All heavy atoms as a GROMACS GRO file, in nm:
protein
  582
    1MET      N    1  -3.780  -6.787  11.724
    1MET     CA    2  -3.795  -6.740  11.587
    1MET      C    3  -3.759  -6.592  11.577
    1MET      O    4  -3.705  -6.550  11.477
    1MET     CB    5  -3.939  -6.762  11.540
    1MET     CG    6  -3.985  -6.907  11.540
    1MET     SD    7  -3.871  -7.015  11.455
    1MET     CE    8  -3.889  -7.162  11.549
    2THR      N    9  -3.790  -6.519  11.682
    2THR     CA   10  -3.759  -6.376  11.682
    2THR      C   11  -3.610  -6.353  11.664
    2THR      O   12  -3.570  -6.265  11.588
    2THR     CB   13  -3.807  -6.313  11.814
    2THR    OG1   14  -3.949  -6.335  11.825
    2THR    CG2   15  -3.779  -6.166  11.817
    3ALA      N   16  -3.525  -6.433  11.727
    3ALA     CA   17  -3.380  -6.415  11.715
    3ALA      C   18  -3.333  -6.437  11.572
    3ALA      O   19  -3.246  -6.364  11.524
    3ALA     CB   20  -3.309  -6.511  11.809
    4PHE      N   21  -3.388  -6.537  11.504
    4PHE     CA   22  -3.350  -6.560  11.365
    4PHE      C   23  -3.384  -6.439  11.279
    4PHE      O   24  -3.305  -6.397  11.195
    4PHE     CB   25  -3.423  -6.683  11.308
    4PHE     CG   26  -3.371  -6.814  11.360
    4PHE    CD1   27  -3.441  -6.884  11.456
    4PHE    CD2   28  -3.253  -6.868  11.311
    4PHE    CE1   29  -3.395  -7.005  11.504
    4PHE    CE2   30  -3.205  -6.988  11.359
    4PHE     CZ   31  -3.276  -7.058  11.456
    5ILE      N   32  -3.502  -6.383  11.300
    5ILE     CA   33  -3.545  -6.268  11.220
    5ILE      C   34  -3.460  -6.145  11.252
    5ILE      O   35  -3.419  -6.073  11.162
    5ILE     CB   36  -3.695  -6.242  11.243
    5ILE    CG1   37  -3.776  -6.359  11.185
    5ILE    CG2   38  -3.738  -6.110  11.179
    5ILE    CD1   39  -3.922  -6.357  11.220
    6ARG      N   40  -3.430  -6.125  11.379
    6ARG     CA   41  -3.352  -6.006  11.416
    6ARG      C   42  -3.206  -6.015  11.371
    6ARG      O   43  -3.138  -5.914  11.363
    6ARG     CB   44  -3.361  -5.983  11.566
    6ARG     CG   45  -3.498  -5.930  11.603
    6ARG     CD   46  -3.494  -5.843  11.725
    6ARG     NE   47  -3.625  -5.785  11.748
    6ARG     CZ   48  -3.701  -5.810  11.854
    6ARG    NH1   49  -3.657  -5.892  11.947
    6ARG    NH2   50  -3.818  -5.754  11.867
    7GLN      N   51  -3.157  -6.135  11.340
    7GLN     CA   52  -3.022  -6.145  11.282
    7GLN      C   53  -3.019  -6.081  11.144
    7GLN      O   54  -2.918  -6.023  11.104
    7GLN     CB   55  -2.980  -6.292  11.271
    7GLN     CG   56  -2.944  -6.354  11.403
    7GLN     CD   57  -2.904  -6.500  11.390
    7GLN    OE1   58  -2.918  -6.560  11.284
    7GLN    NE2   59  -2.854  -6.557  11.497
    8VAL      N   60  -3.128  -6.089  11.072
    8VAL     CA   61  -3.136  -6.032  10.936
    8VAL      C   62  -3.192  -5.890  10.940
    8VAL      O   63  -3.150  -5.804  10.862
    8VAL     CB   64  -3.224  -6.121  10.845
    8VAL    CG1   65  -3.241  -6.059  10.708
    8VAL    CG2   66  -3.162  -6.260  10.835
    9PHE      N   67  -3.286  -5.866  11.030
    9PHE     CA   68  -3.352  -5.736  11.042
    9PHE      C   69  -3.333  -5.685  11.185
    9PHE      O   70  -3.421  -5.700  11.270
    9PHE     CB   71  -3.502  -5.747  11.014
    9PHE     CG   72  -3.538  -5.810  10.883
    9PHE    CD1   73  -3.576  -5.944  10.878
    9PHE    CD2   74  -3.534  -5.738  10.766
    9PHE    CE1   75  -3.611  -6.004  10.758
    9PHE    CE2   76  -3.569  -5.796  10.645
    9PHE     CZ   77  -3.606  -5.929  10.641
   10PRO      N   78  -3.218  -5.626  11.216
   10PRO     CA   79  -3.192  -5.583  11.354
   10PRO      C   80  -3.292  -5.482  11.408
   10PRO      O   81  -3.311  -5.472  11.528
   10PRO     CB   82  -3.051  -5.520  11.346
   10PRO     CG   83  -2.993  -5.567  11.219
   10PRO     CD   84  -3.105  -5.601  11.127
   11ASP      N   85  -3.355  -5.406  11.320
   11ASP     CA   86  -3.450  -5.304  11.363
   11ASP      C   87  -3.592  -5.358  11.378
   11ASP      O   88  -3.684  -5.283  11.409
   11ASP     CB   89  -3.452  -5.189  11.263
   11ASP     CG   90  -3.514  -5.229  11.129
   11ASP    OD1   91  -3.498  -5.347  11.089
   11ASP    OD2   92  -3.579  -5.145  11.066
   12ALA      N   93  -3.611  -5.486  11.355
   12ALA     CA   94  -3.746  -5.541  11.341
   12ALA      C   95  -3.824  -5.546  11.470
   12ALA      O   96  -3.771  -5.576  11.576
   12ALA     CB   97  -3.739  -5.682  11.282
   13ALA      N   98  -3.953  -5.516  11.457
   13ALA     CA   99  -4.052  -5.549  11.560
   13ALA      C  100  -4.113  -5.680  11.512
   13ALA      O  101  -4.161  -5.690  11.399
   13ALA     CB  102  -4.156  -5.440  11.570
   14VAL      N  103  -4.108  -5.782  11.596
   14VAL     CA  104  -4.150  -5.916  11.556
   14VAL      C  105  -4.255  -5.970  11.652
   14VAL      O  106  -4.238  -5.962  11.773
   14VAL     CB  107  -4.030  -6.014  11.554
   14VAL    CG1  108  -4.072  -6.152  11.508
   14VAL    CG2  109  -3.917  -5.960  11.467
   15THR      N  110  -4.361  -6.023  11.595
   15THR     CA  111  -4.462  -6.093  11.673
   15THR      C  112  -4.477  -6.233  11.615
   15THR      O  113  -4.492  -6.248  11.494
   15THR     CB  114  -4.598  -6.020  11.665
   15THR    OG1  115  -4.583  -5.887  11.710
   15THR    CG2  116  -4.703  -6.092  11.749
   16VAL      N  117  -4.469  -6.334  11.702
   16VAL     CA  118  -4.485  -6.472  11.658
   16VAL      C  119  -4.605  -6.531  11.733
   16VAL      O  120  -4.611  -6.526  11.856
   16VAL     CB  121  -4.359  -6.557  11.687
   16VAL    CG1  122  -4.380  -6.701  11.643
   16VAL    CG2  123  -4.237  -6.497  11.618
   17ILE      N  124  -4.699  -6.584  11.658
   17ILE     CA  125  -4.820  -6.643  11.716
   17ILE      C  126  -4.825  -6.790  11.678
   17ILE      O  127  -4.809  -6.826  11.560
   17ILE     CB  128  -4.946  -6.570  11.664
   17ILE    CG1  129  -4.939  -6.423  11.704
   17ILE    CG2  130  -5.072  -6.637  11.717
   17ILE    CD1  131  -5.042  -6.336  11.633
   18ASP      N  132  -4.847  -6.876  11.777
   18ASP     CA  133  -4.862  -7.019  11.754
   18ASP      C  134  -5.006  -7.042  11.708
   18ASP      O  135  -5.100  -7.036  11.787
   18ASP     CB  136  -4.833  -7.096  11.883
   18ASP     CG  137  -4.843  -7.245  11.867
   18ASP    OD1  138  -4.870  -7.294  11.756
   18ASP    OD2  139  -4.824  -7.314  11.969
   19LYS      N  140  -5.023  -7.067  11.580
   19LYS     CA  141  -5.156  -7.069  11.518
   19LYS      C  142  -5.241  -7.186  11.564
   19LYS      O  143  -5.363  -7.173  11.579
   19LYS     CB  144  -5.140  -7.071  11.365
   19LYS     CG  145  -5.267  -7.054  11.288
   19LYS     CD  146  -5.238  -7.042  11.139
   19LYS     CE  147  -5.366  -7.023  11.060
   19LYS     NZ  148  -5.338  -7.008  10.917
   20THR      N  149  -5.181  -7.303  11.587
   20THR     CA  150  -5.260  -7.423  11.616
   20THR      C  151  -5.233  -7.483  11.753
   20THR      O  152  -5.294  -7.584  11.788
   20THR     CB  153  -5.230  -7.531  11.510
   20THR    OG1  154  -5.092  -7.565  11.515
   20THR    CG2  155  -5.269  -7.483  11.371
   21GLY      N  156  -5.136  -7.428  11.826
   21GLY     CA  157  -5.100  -7.484  11.956
   21GLY      C  158  -4.997  -7.595  11.946
   21GLY      O  159  -4.960  -7.655  12.046
   22THR      N  160  -4.949  -7.623  11.827
   22THR     CA  161  -4.849  -7.729  11.807
   22THR      C  162  -4.708  -7.672  11.795
   22THR      O  163  -4.612  -7.747  11.780
   22THR     CB  164  -4.880  -7.809  11.679
   22THR    OG1  165  -4.883  -7.718  11.567
   22THR    CG2  166  -5.014  -7.880  11.691
   23GLN      N  167  -4.694  -7.541  11.800
   23GLN     CA  168  -4.568  -7.468  11.792
   23GLN      C  169  -4.493  -7.487  11.661
   23GLN      O  170  -4.374  -7.455  11.653
   23GLN     CB  171  -4.478  -7.503  11.910
   23GLN     CG  172  -4.542  -7.469  12.043
   23GLN     CD  173  -4.451  -7.496  12.161
   23GLN    OE1  174  -4.336  -7.534  12.146
   23GLN    NE2  175  -4.501  -7.474  12.279
   24ASP      N  176  -4.558  -7.540  11.559
   24ASP     CA  177  -4.492  -7.550  11.428
   24ASP      C  178  -4.575  -7.487  11.316
   24ASP      O  179  -4.532  -7.486  11.202
   24ASP     CB  180  -4.456  -7.695  11.395
   24ASP     CG  181  -4.576  -7.786  11.387
   24ASP    OD1  182  -4.689  -7.741  11.417
   24ASP    OD2  183  -4.557  -7.903  11.350
   25HIS      N  184  -4.692  -7.436  11.348
   25HIS     CA  185  -4.773  -7.360  11.254
   25HIS      C  186  -4.779  -7.217  11.309
   25HIS      O  187  -4.847  -7.194  11.410
   25HIS     CB  188  -4.914  -7.417  11.242
   25HIS     CG  189  -4.920  -7.549  11.174
   25HIS    ND1  190  -4.866  -7.663  11.228
   25HIS    CD2  191  -4.971  -7.585  11.053
   25HIS    CE1  192  -4.886  -7.765  11.145
   25HIS    NE2  193  -4.950  -7.719  11.038
   26LEU      N  194  -4.706  -7.128  11.244
   26LEU     CA  195  -4.686  -6.996  11.303
   26LEU      C  196  -4.739  -6.884  11.215
   26LEU      O  197  -4.737  -6.893  11.092
   26LEU     CB  198  -4.536  -6.972  11.326
   26LEU     CG  199  -4.463  -7.077  11.412
   26LEU    CD1  200  -4.315  -7.043  11.418
   26LEU    CD2  201  -4.522  -7.086  11.550
   27ILE      N  202  -4.782  -6.779  11.282
   27ILE     CA  203  -4.810  -6.651  11.218
   27ILE      C  204  -4.698  -6.558  11.261
   27ILE      O  205  -4.675  -6.542  11.382
   27ILE     CB  206  -4.946  -6.595  11.261
   27ILE    CG1  207  -5.059  -6.689  11.219
   27ILE    CG2  208  -4.967  -6.455  11.204
   27ILE    CD1  209  -5.195  -6.652  11.279
   28VAL      N  210  -4.627  -6.500  11.166
   28VAL     CA  211  -4.515  -6.411  11.197
   28VAL      C  212  -4.545  -6.274  11.138
   28VAL      O  213  -4.573  -6.262  11.019
   28VAL     CB  214  -4.382  -6.465  11.140
   28VAL    CG1  215  -4.269  -6.367  11.165
   28VAL    CG2  216  -4.350  -6.600  11.200
   29ARG      N  217  -4.540  -6.174  11.224
   29ARG     CA  218  -4.559  -6.035  11.180
   29ARG      C  219  -4.428  -5.962  11.202
   29ARG      O  220  -4.379  -5.956  11.315
   29ARG     CB  221  -4.672  -5.969  11.258
   29ARG     CG  222  -4.806  -6.037  11.232
   29ARG     CD  223  -4.919  -5.967  11.305
   29ARG     NE  224  -5.042  -6.038  11.280
   29ARG     CZ  225  -5.128  -6.075  11.374
   29ARG    NH1  226  -5.106  -6.044  11.499
   29ARG    NH2  227  -5.238  -6.141  11.343
   30VAL      N  228  -4.373  -5.907  11.094
   30VAL     CA  229  -4.244  -5.839  11.101
   30VAL      C  230  -4.261  -5.697  11.048
   30VAL      O  231  -4.314  -5.678  10.939
   30VAL     CB  232  -4.137  -5.912  11.017
   30VAL    CG1  233  -4.002  -5.842  11.030
   30VAL    CG2  234  -4.127  -6.059  11.055
   31THR      N  235  -4.215  -5.601  11.126
   31THR     CA  236  -4.211  -5.462  11.083
   31THR      C  237  -4.065  -5.419  11.081
   31THR      O  238  -3.997  -5.429  11.182
   31THR     CB  239  -4.291  -5.372  11.180
   31THR    OG1  240  -4.424  -5.419  11.187
   31THR    CG2  241  -4.289  -5.228  11.132
   32SER      N  242  -4.018  -5.374  10.964
   32SER     CA  243  -3.877  -5.337  10.950
   32SER      C  244  -3.860  -5.238  10.836
   32SER      O  245  -3.926  -5.248  10.731
   32SER     CB  246  -3.794  -5.462  10.921
   32SER     OG  247  -3.662  -5.426  10.887
   33GLY      N  248  -3.766  -5.147  10.854
   33GLY     CA  249  -3.729  -5.056  10.747
   33GLY      C  250  -3.660  -5.129  10.633
   33GLY      O  251  -3.650  -5.077  10.522
   34GLY      N  252  -3.614  -5.252  10.658
   34GLY     CA  253  -3.551  -5.333  10.554
   34GLY      C  254  -3.644  -5.371  10.441
   34GLY      O  255  -3.599  -5.412  10.334
   35PHE      N  256  -3.774  -5.354  10.462
   35PHE     CA  257  -3.872  -5.387  10.358
   35PHE      C  258  -3.900  -5.270  10.264
   35PHE      O  259  -3.969  -5.287  10.165
   35PHE     CB  260  -4.005  -5.432  10.420
   35PHE     CG  261  -3.994  -5.558  10.500
   35PHE    CD1  262  -4.048  -5.566  10.626
   35PHE    CD2  263  -3.932  -5.671  10.449
   35PHE    CE1  264  -4.040  -5.682  10.701
   35PHE    CE2  265  -3.922  -5.787  10.523
   35PHE     CZ  266  -3.976  -5.793  10.649
   36LEU      N  267  -3.845  -5.154  10.297
   36LEU     CA  268  -3.870  -5.035  10.216
   36LEU      C  269  -3.829  -5.059  10.071
   36LEU      O  270  -3.717  -5.102  10.043
   36LEU     CB  271  -3.794  -4.915  10.274
   36LEU     CG  272  -3.823  -4.780  10.212
   36LEU    CD1  273  -3.969  -4.742  10.237
   36LEU    CD2  274  -3.733  -4.673  10.269
   37GLY      N  275  -3.918  -5.033   9.979
   37GLY     CA  276  -3.891  -5.050   9.835
   37GLY      C  277  -3.903  -5.193   9.786
   37GLY      O  278  -3.879  -5.218   9.668
   38LYS      N  279  -3.938  -5.286   9.874
   38LYS     CA  280  -3.951  -5.428   9.836
   38LYS      C  281  -4.099  -5.461   9.815
   38LYS      O  282  -4.185  -5.415   9.890
   38LYS     CB  283  -3.895  -5.520   9.944
   38LYS     CG  284  -3.753  -5.490   9.985
   38LYS     CD  285  -3.658  -5.529   9.877
   38LYS     CE  286  -3.514  -5.510   9.929
   38LYS     NZ  287  -3.417  -5.521   9.824
   39ASN      N  288  -4.126  -5.543   9.714
   39ASN     CA  289  -4.264  -5.586   9.696
   39ASN      C  290  -4.297  -5.701   9.790
   39ASN      O  291  -4.209  -5.752   9.861
   39ASN     CB  292  -4.291  -5.623   9.549
   39ASN     CG  293  -4.210  -5.744   9.504
   39ASN    OD1  294  -4.183  -5.835   9.582
   39ASN    ND2  295  -4.172  -5.746   9.377
   40LEU      N  296  -4.422  -5.742   9.792
   40LEU     CA  297  -4.469  -5.844   9.885
   40LEU      C  298  -4.392  -5.974   9.871
   40LEU      O  299  -4.350  -6.035   9.971
   40LEU     CB  300  -4.619  -5.869   9.864
   40LEU     CG  301  -4.684  -5.972   9.955
   40LEU    CD1  302  -4.676  -5.930  10.101
   40LEU    CD2  303  -4.828  -5.996   9.913
   41LEU      N  304  -4.369  -6.020   9.749
   41LEU     CA  305  -4.297  -6.145   9.727
   41LEU      C  306  -4.154  -6.136   9.780
   41LEU      O  307  -4.106  -6.228   9.847
   41LEU     CB  308  -4.297  -6.181   9.578
   41LEU     CG  309  -4.234  -6.313   9.540
   41LEU    CD1  310  -4.301  -6.429   9.612
   41LEU    CD2  311  -4.239  -6.333   9.390
   42ASP      N  312  -4.086  -6.027   9.753
   42ASP     CA  313  -3.949  -6.010   9.802
   42ASP      C  314  -3.946  -6.005   9.956
   42ASP      O  315  -3.856  -6.063  10.017
   42ASP     CB  316  -3.886  -5.882   9.747
   42ASP     CG  317  -3.852  -5.895   9.599
   42ASP    OD1  318  -3.840  -6.008   9.550
   42ASP    OD2  319  -3.841  -5.789   9.533
   43ARG      N  320  -4.043  -5.941  10.015
   43ARG     CA  321  -4.049  -5.934  10.162
   43ARG      C  322  -4.065  -6.074  10.221
   43ARG      O  323  -3.998  -6.109  10.318
   43ARG     CB  324  -4.166  -5.846  10.206
   43ARG     CG  325  -4.147  -5.701  10.171
   43ARG     CD  326  -4.267  -5.620  10.208
   43ARG     NE  327  -4.251  -5.482  10.165
   43ARG     CZ  328  -4.327  -5.382  10.208
   43ARG    NH1  329  -4.425  -5.404  10.294
   43ARG    NH2  330  -4.306  -5.259  10.164
   44HIS      N  331  -4.154  -6.152  10.163
   44HIS     CA  332  -4.175  -6.289  10.213
   44HIS      C  333  -4.050  -6.374  10.193
   44HIS      O  334  -4.013  -6.452  10.282
   44HIS     CB  335  -4.296  -6.352  10.145
   44HIS     CG  336  -4.426  -6.301  10.199
   44HIS    ND1  337  -4.540  -6.375  10.200
   44HIS    CD2  338  -4.458  -6.182  10.255
   44HIS    CE1  339  -4.638  -6.305  10.256
   44HIS    NE2  340  -4.591  -6.187  10.287
   45ARG      N  341  -3.984  -6.357  10.080
   45ARG     CA  342  -3.858  -6.430  10.057
   45ARG      C  343  -3.755  -6.395  10.163
   45ARG      O  344  -3.682  -6.481  10.212
   45ARG     CB  345  -3.803  -6.399   9.918
   45ARG     CG  346  -3.876  -6.468   9.807
   45ARG     CD  347  -3.814  -6.435   9.674
   45ARG     NE  348  -3.885  -6.503   9.566
   45ARG     CZ  349  -3.902  -6.455   9.446
   45ARG    NH1  350  -3.850  -6.338   9.414
   45ARG    NH2  351  -3.968  -6.524   9.356
   46MET      N  352  -3.747  -6.267  10.198
   46MET     CA  353  -3.651  -6.222  10.299
   46MET      C  354  -3.680  -6.288  10.435
   46MET      O  355  -3.589  -6.331  10.505
   46MET     CB  356  -3.653  -6.069  10.310
   46MET     CG  357  -3.604  -5.999  10.186
   46MET     SD  358  -3.644  -5.822  10.182
   46MET     CE  359  -3.522  -5.760  10.298
   47VAL      N  360  -3.807  -6.295  10.471
   47VAL     CA  361  -3.844  -6.358  10.600
   47VAL      C  362  -3.816  -6.508  10.594
   47VAL      O  363  -3.762  -6.565  10.689
   47VAL     CB  364  -3.991  -6.328  10.635
   47VAL    CG1  365  -4.033  -6.404  10.761
   47VAL    CG2  366  -4.012  -6.177  10.654
   48TYR      N  367  -3.851  -6.572  10.481
   48TYR     CA  368  -3.822  -6.715  10.468
   48TYR      C  369  -3.671  -6.741  10.479
   48TYR      O  370  -3.629  -6.839  10.541
   48TYR     CB  371  -3.874  -6.770  10.335
   48TYR     CG  372  -4.017  -6.815  10.340
   48TYR    CD1  373  -4.116  -6.744  10.272
   48TYR    CD2  374  -4.057  -6.927  10.413
   48TYR    CE1  375  -4.249  -6.783  10.277
   48TYR    CE2  376  -4.189  -6.967  10.418
   48TYR     CZ  377  -4.284  -6.895  10.350
   48TYR     OH  378  -4.415  -6.934  10.355
   49GLN      N  379  -3.590  -6.655  10.418
   49GLN     CA  380  -3.445  -6.672  10.428
   49GLN      C  381  -3.398  -6.656  10.572
   49GLN      O  382  -3.311  -6.731  10.618
   49GLN     CB  383  -3.373  -6.571  10.338
   49GLN     CG  384  -3.385  -6.605  10.191
   49GLN     CD  385  -3.324  -6.499  10.100
   49GLN    OE1  386  -3.297  -6.388  10.142
   49GLN    NE2  387  -3.306  -6.534   9.974
   50ALA      N  388  -3.455  -6.562  10.645
   50ALA     CA  389  -3.419  -6.544  10.786
   50ALA      C  390  -3.454  -6.667  10.869
   50ALA      O  391  -3.386  -6.699  10.965
   50ALA     CB  392  -3.488  -6.419  10.842
   51LEU      N  393  -3.560  -6.737  10.830
   51LEU     CA  394  -3.606  -6.854  10.904
   51LEU      C  395  -3.566  -6.985  10.836
   51LEU      O  396  -3.625  -7.090  10.863
   51LEU     CB  397  -3.758  -6.847  10.920
   51LEU     CG  398  -3.808  -6.730  11.005
   51LEU    CD1  399  -3.959  -6.720  10.999
   51LEU    CD2  400  -3.760  -6.744  11.149
   52ALA      N  401  -3.463  -6.981  10.754
   52ALA     CA  402  -3.422  -7.100  10.678
   52ALA      C  403  -3.386  -7.218  10.769
   52ALA      O  404  -3.425  -7.332  10.741
   52ALA     CB  405  -3.305  -7.066  10.586
   53VAL      N  406  -3.315  -7.192  10.876
   53VAL     CA  407  -3.272  -7.302  10.965
   53VAL      C  408  -3.392  -7.372  11.030
   53VAL      O  409  -3.406  -7.494  11.017
   53VAL     CB  410  -3.171  -7.252  11.071
   53VAL    CG1  411  -3.145  -7.359  11.175
   53VAL    CG2  412  -3.042  -7.209  11.003
   54PRO      N  413  -3.481  -7.300  11.098
   54PRO     CA  414  -3.596  -7.372  11.158
   54PRO      C  415  -3.693  -7.428  11.054
   54PRO      O  416  -3.766  -7.522  11.084
   54PRO     CB  417  -3.662  -7.266  11.247
   54PRO     CG  418  -3.612  -7.136  11.200
   54PRO     CD  419  -3.477  -7.160  11.139
   55MET      N  420  -3.693  -7.374  10.933
   55MET     CA  421  -3.776  -7.433  10.827
   55MET      C  422  -3.717  -7.567  10.785
   55MET      O  423  -3.788  -7.666  10.768
   55MET     CB  424  -3.783  -7.340  10.705
   55MET     CG  425  -3.858  -7.210  10.727
   55MET     SD  426  -4.036  -7.227  10.744
   55MET     CE  427  -4.082  -7.276  10.581
   56LYS      N  428  -3.585  -7.573  10.770
   56LYS     CA  429  -3.521  -7.696  10.722
   56LYS      C  430  -3.520  -7.805  10.827
   56LYS      O  431  -3.531  -7.924  10.793
   56LYS     CB  432  -3.377  -7.665  10.677
   56LYS     CG  433  -3.371  -7.590  10.548
   56LYS     CD  434  -3.228  -7.562  10.506
   56LYS     CE  435  -3.227  -7.480  10.378
   56LYS     NZ  436  -3.092  -7.436  10.343
   57ASP      N  437  -3.505  -7.769  10.955
   57ASP     CA  438  -3.499  -7.874  11.058
   57ASP      C  439  -3.637  -7.914  11.110
   57ASP      O  440  -3.646  -7.997  11.200
   57ASP     CB  441  -3.405  -7.835  11.172
   57ASP     CG  442  -3.455  -7.719  11.257
   57ASP    OD1  443  -3.574  -7.686  11.252
   57ASP    OD2  444  -3.372  -7.662  11.330
   58GLY      N  445  -3.742  -7.856  11.056
   58GLY     CA  446  -3.877  -7.899  11.089
   58GLY      C  447  -3.944  -7.829  11.205
   58GLY      O  448  -4.057  -7.861  11.240
   59ARG      N  449  -3.876  -7.731  11.264
   59ARG     CA  450  -3.940  -7.658  11.374
   59ARG      C  451  -4.059  -7.576  11.324
   59ARG      O  452  -4.150  -7.547  11.399
   59ARG     CB  453  -3.840  -7.566  11.444
   59ARG     CG  454  -3.751  -7.641  11.541
   59ARG     CD  455  -3.656  -7.549  11.610
   59ARG     NE  456  -3.540  -7.530  11.524
   59ARG     CZ  457  -3.442  -7.443  11.550
   59ARG    NH1  458  -3.447  -7.368  11.658
   59ARG    NH2  459  -3.340  -7.434  11.468
   60ILE      N  460  -4.052  -7.536  11.197
   60ILE     CA  461  -4.165  -7.466  11.136
   60ILE      C  462  -4.220  -7.554  11.026
   60ILE      O  463  -4.149  -7.591  10.933
   60ILE     CB  464  -4.122  -7.330  11.077
   60ILE    CG1  465  -4.066  -7.239  11.186
   60ILE    CG2  466  -4.240  -7.264  11.007
   60ILE    CD1  467  -4.007  -7.110  11.133
   61HIS      N  468  -4.349  -7.586  11.038
   61HIS     CA  469  -4.415  -7.666  10.934
   61HIS      C  470  -4.495  -7.576  10.840
   61HIS      O  471  -4.500  -7.598  10.721
   61HIS     CB  472  -4.505  -7.771  10.999
   61HIS     CG  473  -4.573  -7.859  10.902
   61HIS    ND1  474  -4.508  -7.958  10.834
   61HIS    CD2  475  -4.702  -7.862  10.859
   61HIS    CE1  476  -4.592  -8.020  10.754
   61HIS    NE2  477  -4.711  -7.963  10.767
   62ALA      N  478  -4.560  -7.476  10.896
   62ALA     CA  479  -4.640  -7.383  10.817
   62ALA      C  480  -4.617  -7.243  10.869
   62ALA      O  481  -4.603  -7.222  10.990
   62ALA     CB  482  -4.787  -7.419  10.825
   63LEU      N  483  -4.615  -7.148  10.777
   63LEU     CA  484  -4.580  -7.011  10.814
   63LEU      C  485  -4.669  -6.913  10.740
   63LEU      O  486  -4.682  -6.920  10.618
   63LEU     CB  487  -4.433  -6.986  10.779
   63LEU     CG  488  -4.369  -6.855  10.818
   63LEU    CD1  489  -4.370  -6.838  10.970
   63LEU    CD2  490  -4.226  -6.850  10.768
   64GLU      N  491  -4.731  -6.823  10.816
   64GLU     CA  492  -4.811  -6.714  10.759
   64GLU      C  493  -4.737  -6.585  10.793
   64GLU      O  494  -4.706  -6.561  10.909
   64GLU     CB  495  -4.951  -6.716  10.822
   64GLU     CG  496  -5.044  -6.612  10.767
   64GLU     CD  497  -5.182  -6.624  10.833
   64GLU    OE1  498  -5.231  -6.738  10.851
   64GLU    OE2  499  -5.236  -6.520  10.869
   65ILE      N  500  -4.707  -6.505  10.692
   65ILE     CA  501  -4.620  -6.388  10.710
   65ILE      C  502  -4.695  -6.258  10.682
   65ILE      O  503  -4.766  -6.248  10.582
   65ILE     CB  504  -4.498  -6.396  10.615
   65ILE    CG1  505  -4.415  -6.520  10.644
   65ILE    CG2  506  -4.414  -6.269  10.625
   65ILE    CD1  507  -4.309  -6.548  10.538
   66THR      N  508  -4.675  -6.160  10.769
   66THR     CA  509  -4.710  -6.022  10.742
   66THR      C  510  -4.582  -5.942  10.754
   66THR      O  511  -4.515  -5.949  10.856
   66THR     CB  512  -4.815  -5.968  10.842
   66THR    OG1  513  -4.932  -6.048  10.835
   66THR    CG2  514  -4.850  -5.824  10.811
   67ALA      N  515  -4.545  -5.871  10.647
   67ALA     CA  516  -4.418  -5.797  10.646
   67ALA      C  517  -4.446  -5.653  10.601
   67ALA      O  518  -4.486  -5.630  10.487
   67ALA     CB  519  -4.319  -5.864  10.551
   68LYS      N  520  -4.426  -5.559  10.693
   68LYS     CA  521  -4.455  -5.419  10.664
   68LYS      C  522  -4.339  -5.330  10.707
   68LYS      O  523  -4.262  -5.366  10.794
   68LYS     CB  524  -4.581  -5.374  10.739
   68LYS     CG  525  -4.706  -5.446  10.692
   68LYS     CD  526  -4.828  -5.390  10.761
   68LYS     CE  527  -4.951  -5.460  10.705
   68LYS     NZ  528  -5.074  -5.403  10.759
   69THR      N  529  -4.335  -5.212  10.648
   69THR     CA  530  -4.241  -5.110  10.692
   69THR      C  531  -4.304  -5.035  10.809
   69THR      O  532  -4.428  -5.036  10.825
   69THR     CB  533  -4.209  -5.009  10.580
   69THR    OG1  534  -4.327  -4.936  10.550
   69THR    CG2  535  -4.155  -5.078  10.456
   70PRO      N  536  -4.225  -4.966  10.891
   70PRO     CA  537  -4.284  -4.887  11.000
   70PRO      C  538  -4.383  -4.783  10.949
   70PRO      O  539  -4.486  -4.758  11.013
   70PRO     CB  540  -4.163  -4.822  11.066
   70PRO     CG  541  -4.049  -4.914  11.035
   70PRO     CD  542  -4.079  -4.968  10.898
   71GLU      N  543  -4.356  -4.725  10.833
   71GLU     CA  544  -4.446  -4.624  10.777
   71GLU      C  545  -4.581  -4.686  10.742
   71GLU      O  546  -4.686  -4.624  10.761
   71GLU     CB  547  -4.384  -4.560  10.652
   71GLU     CG  548  -4.262  -4.476  10.679
   71GLU     CD  549  -4.134  -4.558  10.704
   71GLU    OE1  550  -4.131  -4.678  10.669
   71GLU    OE2  551  -4.039  -4.501  10.759
   72GLU      N  552  -4.582  -4.808  10.692
   72GLU     CA  553  -4.708  -4.876  10.658
   72GLU      C  554  -4.789  -4.908  10.782
   72GLU      O  555  -4.912  -4.907  10.778
   72GLU     CB  556  -4.679  -5.003  10.576
   72GLU     CG  557  -4.623  -4.974  10.440
   72GLU     CD  558  -4.569  -5.097  10.370
   72GLU    OE1  559  -4.532  -5.196  10.439
   72GLU    OE2  560  -4.562  -5.095  10.247
   73VAL      N  561  -4.722  -4.939  10.890
   73VAL     CA  562  -4.792  -4.972  11.014
   73VAL      C  563  -4.856  -4.847  11.074
   73VAL      O  564  -4.965  -4.853  11.129
   73VAL     CB  565  -4.694  -5.035  11.117
   73VAL    CG1  566  -4.757  -5.050  11.254
   73VAL    CG2  567  -4.647  -5.170  11.065
   74ASN      N  568  -4.789  -4.733  11.060
   74ASN     CA  569  -4.836  -4.610  11.122
   74ASN      C  570  -4.935  -4.532  11.038
   74ASN      O  571  -4.979  -4.425  11.079
   74ASN     CB  572  -4.717  -4.520  11.156
   74ASN     CG  573  -4.630  -4.583  11.264
   74ASN    OD1  574  -4.680  -4.650  11.354
   74ASN    ND2  575  -4.500  -4.564  11.253
   75THR      N  576  -4.971  -4.582  10.920
   75THR     CA  577  -5.069  -4.508  10.837
   75THR      C  578  -5.205  -4.572  10.842
   75THR      O  579  -5.227  -4.679  10.881
   75THR     CB  580  -5.026  -4.502  10.690
   75THR    OG1  581  -5.004  -4.633  10.638
   75THR    CG2  582  -4.904  -4.417  10.674
   0.00000   0.00000   0.00000
């Protein structure tokens, strides 16, 4: 999943957590300067777009997203 996200956000720090142990319910934390000036909904849309392939082929069934800029993480 990290590779899909880094294709869209090359600067991203990405953490993927298997929420249930089934490897299809994931918590994804993304930190990227690409989120600067974007609201929460737009940030989530961007992450969903980055993960469109594994979402469509069923590798991801449920997804919980945290999307922050580096400045937000460091404050």
